[in-house]
C-alpha positions as CSV (number, residue, x, y, z in Angstrom):
1,X,83.6,80.9,85.6
2,X,84.4,79.9,89.1
3,X,84.8,76.4,90.3
4,X,82.5,75.6,93.2
5,X,83.1,72.7,95.3
6,X,80.3,70.2,96.4
7,X,79.8,72.3,99.5
8,X,79.1,75.4,97.5
9,X,82.6,76.9,98.2
10,X,84.4,78.7,95.4
11,X,87.6,76.6,95.6
12,X,89.3,78.5,92.9
13,X,88.7,81.8,94.7
14,X,90.1,80.3,97.9
15,X,93.2,78.9,96.0
16,X,93.8,82.4,94.5
17,X,93.4,83.9,98.0
18,X,96.0,81.6,99.5
19,X,98.3,82.2,96.6
20,X,98.3,85.9,97.3
21,X,98.7,85.5,101.0
22,X,101.7,83.2,100.4
23,X,103.2,85.7,98.0
24,X,102.8,88.4,100.7
25,X,104.6,86.1,103.1
26,X,107.4,85.4,100.6
27,X,108.0,89.1,100.0
28,X,108.0,89.6,103.9
29,X,110.6,86.8,104.1
30,X,112.8,88.5,101.4
31,X,112.7,91.8,103.5
32,X,113.7,89.8,106.6
33,X,116.5,88.2,104.7
34,X,117.7,91.5,103.5
35,X,117.6,92.9,107.0
36,X,119.7,90.1,108.7
37,X,122.4,92.5,109.7
38,X,119.9,94.6,111.7
39,X,118.2,91.5,113.2
40,X,121.6,90.0,114.0
41,X,122.7,93.0,115.8
42,X,119.6,92.9,118.2
43,X,119.9,89.1,118.6
44,X,123.7,89.3,119.5
45,X,122.8,91.2,122.6
46,X,126.4,92.4,122.9
47,X,128.2,95.7,122.9
48,X,127.6,98.7,125.0
49,X,124.1,99.6,126.2
50,X,124.0,102.5,123.6
51,X,124.9,100.1,120.8
52,X,122.2,97.7,122.0
53,X,119.7,100.5,122.3
54,X,120.5,101.7,118.8
55,X,120.4,98.2,117.3
56,X,117.0,97.8,118.9
57,X,115.8,101.1,117.5
58,X,117.0,100.2,114.1
59,X,115.2,96.8,114.2
60,X,111.9,98.4,115.4
61,X,112.2,100.9,112.5
62,X,112.7,97.9,110.1
63,X,109.7,96.1,111.8
64,X,107.5,99.2,111.3
65,X,108.3,99.3,107.6
66,X,107.8,95.5,107.3
67,X,104.5,95.5,109.2
68,X,103.2,98.4,107.0
69,X,104.0,96.3,103.9
70,X,102.2,93.3,105.3
71,X,99.3,95.4,106.3
72,X,99.0,96.9,102.8
73,X,99.3,93.5,101.2
74,X,96.4,92.2,103.2
75,X,94.4,95.3,102.7
76,X,94.8,94.9,98.9
77,X,93.1,91.4,99.0
78,X,89.3,91.1,98.7
79,X,88.9,87.8,100.6
80,X,86.4,85.1,99.7
81,X,83.6,84.9,102.2
82,X,85.0,81.7,103.8
83,X,88.0,83.5,105.1
84,X,86.7,87.1,105.4
85,X,86.5,87.0,109.2
86,X,90.0,85.7,110.0
87,X,91.4,87.9,107.2
88,X,89.9,91.0,108.7
89,X,91.1,90.0,112.2
90,X,94.7,89.7,110.7
91,X,94.4,93.2,109.4
92,X,93.2,94.5,112.7
93,X,96.0,92.7,114.4
94,X,98.6,94.3,112.0
95,X,97.1,97.7,112.7
96,X,97.5,97.2,116.5
97,X,101.1,95.9,116.0
98,X,101.9,98.8,113.7
99,X,100.7,101.3,116.3
100,X,102.5,99.4,119.0
101,X,105.7,99.3,117.0
102,X,105.5,103.1,116.2
103,X,104.8,103.9,119.9
104,X,107.5,101.7,121.4
105,X,110.3,103.4,119.3
106,X,110.3,106.7,121.4
107,X,110.4,104.5,124.6
108,X,113.5,102.7,123.3
109,X,115.1,106.1,122.4
110,X,114.6,107.2,126.0
111,X,115.6,103.9,127.7
112,X,118.4,104.6,130.2
113,X,119.4,101.1,131.1
114,X,119.6,97.6,129.8
115,X,117.0,96.5,132.2
116,X,114.6,99.2,131.1
117,X,115.3,98.2,127.4
118,X,114.6,94.6,128.2
119,X,111.4,95.4,129.8
120,X,110.2,97.5,127.0
121,X,111.1,94.8,124.5
122,X,109.4,92.1,126.6
123,X,106.1,94.0,126.6
124,X,106.4,94.7,122.9
125,X,107.1,91.0,122.0
126,X,104.1,89.9,124.2
127,X,101.9,92.1,122.1
128,X,102.5,90.2,118.9
129,X,101.6,86.7,120.0
130,X,97.8,86.9,119.2
131,X,98.6,86.8,115.5
132,X,98.8,83.0,115.7
133,X,95.0,82.5,116.2
134,X,93.6,84.1,113.0
135,X,96.6,82.7,111.1
136,X,95.9,79.2,112.3
137,X,92.3,79.7,111.4
138,X,93.2,80.6,107.8
139,X,95.4,77.5,107.6
140,X,92.6,75.3,108.9
141,X,90.1,76.7,106.4
142,X,92.7,75.9,103.6
143,X,93.1,72.4,104.9
144,X,89.4,71.9,105.2
145,X,89.2,72.6,101.4
146,X,92.3,70.5,100.5
147,X,94.3,73.6,99.7
148,X,98.0,73.4,100.7
149,X,98.9,76.6,102.5
150,X,101.7,77.1,105.0
151,X,101.3,80.5,106.4
152,X,104.2,80.2,108.9
153,X,101.9,81.0,111.9
154,X,104.5,80.5,114.6
155,X,105.4,84.1,115.8
156,X,108.4,83.0,117.8
157,X,110.1,81.0,115.2
């Protein structure tokens, strides 16, 4: 039996939804923690151009694997009606980022200068910023129903 709120919302279904989303996020954070060496190599921005290019390529391959896992996690959830639209936009966003990530790897492989590599990465990073909108909408829906959910919506940190 589901627990409906006074506004007709199935609060229990929403709580279960947010618990699953937070579990997906925790798994993603574990993958990031395990990949710190790869991430640190890109962040260090040191070494020869070839070392930086290789570190960037390694990072993007990690990102593609990570995004695929996030995407599958979200696809596996049947969202309650109250969150269906932002949930589906999140899936669409991850699909676009997955395609973008997979398509940027060959560009990185072919980069011939640090400036070229920097430009490729700047364009790639700009493509991930739209995630914040559906994520913040999901957080607001949780708050509106007194459900504690921190979905870590800040893409840049």
